[in-house]
C-alpha positions in Angstrom: -0.1 0.1 0.3 1.2 3.8 -0.8 1.7 6.0 2.0 2.4 9.0 0.1 0.7 12.0 1.8 -1.5 12.5 -0.7 -2.7 9.0 -1.7 -6.5 8.2 -0.7 -7.5 7.2 2.4 -9.8 3.3 2.3 -12.6 3.6 1.8 -15.3 1.9 4.3 -16.9 2.9 7.6 -16.4 6.5 8.2 -17.8 6.0 11.6 -15.3 3.5 12.6 -12.7 5.8 11.5 -13.5 8.6 13.5 -13.4 6.7 16.7 -10.1 5.8 16.0 -8.9 9.0 15.9 -7.0 9.9 19.3 -8.2 13.2 21.4 -6.6 14.8 24.0 -8.6 16.0 27.1 -7.6 18.3 29.4 -8.4 18.0 33.1 -8.4 21.1 35.1 -8.0 20.9 38.6 -8.3 25.1 39.7 -6.8 28.3 38.9 -4.9 30.8 40.4 -4.7 34.2 40.1 -1.8 36.2 41.4 -0.6 39.9 40.8 2.1 40.2 38.6 4.8 40.8 40.9 4.3 37.8 42.4 4.1 35.6 39.3 7.7 37.3 38.8 9.1 36.1 42.3 7.9 32.3 41.3 11.5 30.0 41.2 11.7 26.6 41.5 10.5 25.3 44.5 7.5 27.9 44.9 4.4 26.6 45.7 1.3 28.4 43.7 -1.9 28.2 45.9 -4.9 27.4 43.6 -8.6 27.9 44.2 -9.5 24.4 44.8 -9.1 21.6 47.4 -7.5 18.4 46.8 -11.1 16.2 47.3 -12.8 18.8 45.0 -14.2 18.1 41.5 -12.2 18.9 38.5 -13.6 19.5 35.1 -12.6 17.8 32.0 -12.1 19.4 28.4 -11.5 18.5 24.4 -10.2 21.9 22.9 -12.5 24.9 25.2 -15.7 22.4 25.6 -16.4 21.0 28.9 -17.5 17.0 28.5 -17.6 16.2 32.3 -16.3 16.4 35.9 -14.7 13.8 37.7 -13.1 13.1 41.1 -8.9 12.4 41.0 -7.5 9.0 41.8 -4.7 7.4 42.4 -3.6 4.0 40.4 -2.5 1.4 42.6 0.7 -0.8 41.2 3.0 1.8 39.9 5.7 2.6 42.1 5.2 6.8 42.1 1.6 6.7 41.9 -0.4 7.0 38.1 -3.1 10.0 38.6 -6.4 9.2 37.0 -9.5 10.8 36.6 -13.3 8.7 37.7 -15.8 10.4 35.5 -18.9 11.3 37.6 -21.0 13.2 35.4 -20.8 13.2 31.3 -21.8 16.5 30.5 -24.5 16.8 27.8 -23.5 18.7 24.6 -26.8 19.8 23.5 -27.9 21.8 27.3 -23.7 23.0 27.4 -24.6 25.3 24.2 
C-alpha cells in the first residue's frame, strides 16, 4: 500500500475511522490568580495556591468544550502513583451550548 501524503484513504465505514482518531482531554484542577509581581517571584520549589481543594471535582475539556466532571484518583500498583480521573458526570453537549 502506498503511504504517500496524497494517497487516498481506504474507503470503509467512516464512523469506524472517526472513532480511531485520538483526542486530547485536558483536566482542570484549579486556577490561580497571582499578582504579576508574585508571578515574577516564582522560582523552582515555589508553591502556587489554587482555588480548589484536593477532594474538589475536576473539569474535563476537549478543546474549550466542557465534556465532564470527575474526581482525581491514584491508581494502585505504580511505584510513583499514576494519576487518573474517575468520571462522575458527563456533560450533555446539547445543553452545554
